C-alpha positions as CSV (number, residue, x, y, z in Angstrom):
1,M,0.0,0.0,0.0
2,I,1.3,3.4,-0.9
3,F,0.9,6.0,1.8
4,A,2.5,8.9,-0.1
5,S,3.9,9.7,-3.5
6,I,4.9,12.7,-5.6
7,P,1.9,13.6,-7.7
8,S,2.3,13.9,-11.5
9,P,2.0,17.5,-12.7
10,A,-1.4,18.7,-13.8
11,T,0.2,20.2,-17.0
12,N,3.5,20.9,-18.5
13,V,2.5,24.1,-20.3
14,I,1.6,27.6,-19.3
15,E,-0.8,29.1,-21.8
16,I,-0.7,32.8,-22.3
17,G,-3.1,33.7,-25.1
18,P,-1.8,31.9,-28.2
19,L,1.6,31.4,-26.6
20,D,2.4,28.0,-25.0
21,I,5.4,28.2,-22.5
22,H,6.7,24.7,-21.6
23,F,7.9,24.1,-18.1
24,Y,10.6,21.9,-19.6
25,G,12.1,24.8,-21.5
26,L,11.7,27.1,-18.5
27,M,13.6,24.8,-16.2
28,I,16.4,24.2,-18.7
29,G,16.6,27.9,-19.3
30,L,16.7,28.8,-15.6
31,G,19.5,26.2,-15.1
32,V,21.5,27.7,-18.0
33,V,21.2,31.3,-16.7
34,V,22.2,30.3,-13.2
35,S,25.1,28.3,-14.6
36,I,26.4,31.1,-16.7
37,I,26.2,33.6,-13.8
38,V,27.9,31.3,-11.3
39,T,30.6,30.2,-13.8
40,T,31.4,33.8,-14.8
41,R,31.7,35.0,-11.3
42,R,33.9,32.1,-10.3
43,Y,36.1,32.7,-13.3
44,G,36.4,36.4,-12.3
45,R,37.3,35.5,-8.7
46,M,40.1,33.3,-10.1
47,G,41.5,36.2,-12.0
48,G,39.9,35.7,-15.4
49,D,38.2,38.2,-17.7
50,T,34.5,38.0,-16.9
51,A,33.5,39.8,-20.1
52,I,35.2,37.0,-22.2
53,A,33.6,34.3,-20.1
54,E,30.1,35.6,-20.3
55,K,30.2,36.0,-24.0
56,L,31.8,32.6,-24.8
57,L,29.7,30.6,-22.3
58,V,26.5,31.6,-24.2
59,W,28.0,30.0,-27.4
60,A,29.1,27.0,-25.4
61,V,25.5,26.6,-24.1
62,V,24.2,26.8,-27.7
63,A,26.6,24.1,-28.8
64,G,25.7,22.1,-25.8
65,V,21.9,22.2,-26.6
66,L,22.6,21.2,-30.2
67,G,25.0,18.4,-29.1
68,A,22.4,17.1,-26.6
69,R,19.7,17.0,-29.1
70,I,21.8,15.3,-31.8
71,A,23.0,12.7,-29.3
72,Y,19.4,12.0,-28.3
73,V,17.9,11.9,-31.8
74,A,20.7,10.0,-33.6
75,P,19.8,6.5,-32.2
76,R,16.1,7.2,-32.4
77,L,15.9,8.9,-35.8
78,S,13.4,6.7,-37.5
79,Q,11.2,6.5,-34.4
80,I,11.1,10.3,-34.2
81,T,10.7,11.2,-37.9
82,D,7.9,8.6,-38.3
83,R,5.7,11.2,-36.6
84,G,6.9,14.0,-38.8
85,F,10.3,15.4,-39.7
86,W,9.6,18.6,-37.7
87,R,9.7,16.6,-34.5
88,L,13.5,16.5,-34.8
89,F,13.3,20.1,-33.4
90,A,10.6,19.5,-30.8
91,I,13.0,20.0,-27.8
92,W,10.1,21.1,-25.6
93,E,8.8,17.5,-25.6
94,G,12.1,16.4,-23.9
95,G,14.9,14.6,-25.6
96,L,18.3,16.1,-24.6
97,A,21.2,13.7,-24.0
98,L,23.3,15.2,-21.2
99,Y,26.6,13.6,-22.1
100,G,26.1,14.7,-25.7
101,G,25.5,18.3,-24.6
102,L,28.3,18.2,-22.1
103,T,30.8,17.0,-24.7
104,A,29.8,19.5,-27.4
105,G,29.6,22.4,-24.9
106,V,33.0,21.7,-23.4
107,I,34.7,21.2,-26.8
108,V,33.2,24.5,-28.2
109,G,33.8,26.3,-24.9
110,V,37.4,25.3,-24.7
111,W,38.0,26.2,-28.4
112,L,36.5,29.6,-27.9
113,V,38.3,30.4,-24.7
114,R,41.6,29.4,-26.2
115,R,40.9,31.4,-29.4
116,N,40.2,34.5,-27.2
117,H,43.3,34.0,-25.1
118,G,41.4,33.0,-22.0
119,N,42.5,30.5,-19.4
120,V,41.1,27.1,-20.3
121,P,41.9,25.2,-17.0
122,M,40.5,28.1,-15.1
123,I,37.2,28.2,-17.0
124,L,36.8,24.5,-16.6
125,D,37.3,24.7,-12.8
126,A,34.8,27.6,-12.7
127,A,32.3,25.5,-14.6
128,A,32.7,22.6,-12.1
129,I,30.1,24.3,-10.0
130,G,28.0,26.0,-12.8
131,I,27.4,22.8,-14.7
132,P,26.0,20.6,-11.9
133,L,23.8,23.6,-10.8
134,A,22.3,23.7,-14.3
135,Q,21.8,19.9,-14.2
136,G,20.2,20.0,-10.8
137,I,17.7,22.7,-11.8
138,G,17.1,21.5,-15.4
139,R,16.2,18.0,-14.3
140,W,12.9,19.2,-13.0
141,G,11.9,19.8,-16.6
142,N,11.8,16.0,-16.8
143,Y,9.2,16.0,-14.0
144,F,6.8,18.2,-15.9
145,N,7.2,16.1,-19.0
146,Q,6.7,12.9,-16.9
147,E,9.9,11.3,-18.2
148,L,13.2,10.2,-16.7
149,F,11.6,7.9,-14.2
150,G,12.8,4.4,-13.2
151,T,11.3,1.1,-12.4
152,P,8.1,0.8,-10.4
153,S,8.4,1.7,-6.7
154,D,6.1,2.1,-3.7
155,L,8.5,4.3,-1.7
156,P,7.0,7.4,-0.1
157,W,8.8,9.6,-2.7
158,A,7.9,7.6,-5.7
159,V,6.5,9.7,-8.6
160,E,3.0,9.1,-10.1
161,I,3.2,8.7,-13.9
162,A,0.1,8.9,-16.1
163,E,-0.7,5.8,-18.0
164,R,0.1,7.3,-21.4
165,F,3.7,7.9,-20.3
166,R,4.4,4.4,-18.9
167,P,6.4,1.8,-20.7
168,A,4.3,-1.1,-22.0
169,E,5.8,-3.6,-19.5
170,Y,4.8,-1.4,-16.6
171,I,1.4,-0.2,-17.8
172,N,-0.3,-1.4,-14.6
173,S,2.1,0.3,-12.3
174,A,1.2,3.8,-11.1
175,T,4.3,5.0,-9.2
176,F,8.0,4.8,-10.2
177,H,11.5,5.8,-8.9
178,P,11.9,9.5,-9.6
179,V,15.3,9.3,-11.3
180,F,15.1,13.0,-12.3
181,L,14.8,13.8,-8.5
182,Y,17.7,11.4,-7.6
183,E,19.9,13.1,-10.2
184,S,18.9,16.6,-9.2
185,V,19.5,15.9,-5.5
186,W,22.8,14.2,-6.2
187,N,24.1,17.3,-8.2
188,L,22.9,19.9,-5.7
189,A,23.5,18.0,-2.4
190,I,26.5,15.8,-3.3
191,V,28.4,16.9,-6.4
192,I,28.5,20.7,-5.6
193,P,29.4,20.3,-1.9
194,V,32.1,17.7,-2.7
195,V,33.6,19.9,-5.4
196,L,33.6,22.9,-3.1
197,W,35.2,20.9,-0.3
198,V,37.9,19.5,-2.5
199,E,38.6,23.0,-3.8
200,K,39.2,24.3,-0.3
201,R,40.8,21.3,1.2
202,F,43.3,20.3,-1.5
203,D,45.8,22.2,-3.6
204,L,44.7,21.0,-7.0
205,R,46.3,21.9,-10.3
206,R,44.1,24.1,-12.4
207,G,41.7,22.1,-14.4
208,N,41.6,19.1,-12.0
209,L,38.6,20.4,-10.2
210,F,36.6,19.8,-13.4
211,L,37.8,16.2,-13.3
212,V,36.4,15.9,-9.8
213,Y,33.0,17.0,-11.0
214,L,33.1,14.4,-13.9
215,I,34.0,11.6,-11.4
216,T,31.3,12.5,-8.8
217,Y,28.6,13.0,-11.4
218,G,29.6,9.9,-13.4
219,L,29.4,7.6,-10.4
220,A,25.8,8.6,-9.9
221,R,24.9,8.4,-13.6
222,F,26.4,4.9,-13.9
223,T,24.4,3.7,-10.9
224,L,21.1,5.4,-11.9
225,E,21.2,3.8,-15.3
226,F,20.4,0.5,-13.7
227,I,16.8,1.6,-12.9
228,R,16.0,3.8,-15.9
229,T,13.3,2.5,-18.1
230,D,13.5,4.7,-21.2
231,N,14.7,3.3,-24.5
232,A,18.5,3.2,-24.8
233,T,21.2,1.9,-27.1
234,I,22.8,-1.2,-25.7
235,V,26.5,-1.6,-26.0
236,A,28.4,-4.6,-24.6
237,G,25.3,-5.5,-22.6
238,M,25.1,-2.0,-21.0
239,R,23.1,1.1,-21.7
240,A,25.2,3.4,-23.8
241,N,25.1,6.2,-21.3
242,Q,26.0,3.9,-18.5
243,L,29.0,2.6,-20.4
244,F,30.0,6.2,-21.3
245,A,29.7,7.2,-17.6
246,A,32.0,4.4,-16.6
247,V,34.6,5.4,-19.2
248,V,34.3,9.0,-18.1
249,V,34.9,8.1,-14.4
250,I,37.9,5.8,-15.2
251,V,39.5,8.2,-17.6
252,S,38.9,11.3,-15.4
253,A,40.3,9.6,-12.3
254,T,43.4,8.4,-14.2
255,I,44.0,11.9,-15.6
256,L,43.4,13.5,-12.2
257,F,45.9,11.1,-10.6
258,V,48.6,11.7,-13.2
259,R,48.2,15.4,-13.4
260,Q,48.2,15.9,-9.6
261,R,51.1,13.6,-9.2
262,Q,53.1,15.5,-11.7
263,T,52.3,18.7,-9.8
264,V,53.4,17.3,-6.5
265,S,56.6,15.8,-7.9
266,S,57.6,18.9,-9.9
267,P,60.6,20.7,-8.3
268,P,59.9,24.2,-6.9
269,E,60.9,27.1,-9.1
270,V,63.9,29.1,-8.0
């Protein structure tokens, strides 16, 4: 018997005359704005040029959104276009792959910062707080779209999902693990505090703090993929994003160890 649960949203749209404003877009947009503000301010406190950061981060976000959409659409192309070619651009319905967006955003951001003579390791460390903030806020867009939920659950914080959004194999289940909530809480309550603690506690080489973010987020993403029920590409018996998260954690941890060890072992300048 379920004594409590998170109710499903009554709507995912605010109607203002002929204009429909989707909560999904609002939450993503809010996360992006907060991320840019925080990253820019951190970059300035580190000694960087905030004017450069503010301008370039906007383009990095644009690249990130495009990368996230392409990564989501690519393995589902026929499924999406069967309902009309225009649905490739229906981002308001959901469908952004975080790792695709993160990869594209970082690549473009690094290229732009380098081209404009900014400090790449510094901007990455500044973004180590801004990015998980955006993720933590933006994930609530999935709640309004009734997506990114896990397997059936009767826990008090399970989320109610309308029948039309349930996977066929769970059509008779009413409540599910709120994966969007788990990921949001992990980013806001675990990733950010851990990154801030590491920043204050350890003398890390510039750029290494971003690796700490990749590791802490990747651990959660790898674990949560076990209970996700949305369609996914399977690679070597694992969900593609789960495999990617594992690779990110291992590679990031290795690079962090090597770079930090090189910093410690380097002789002091005289």
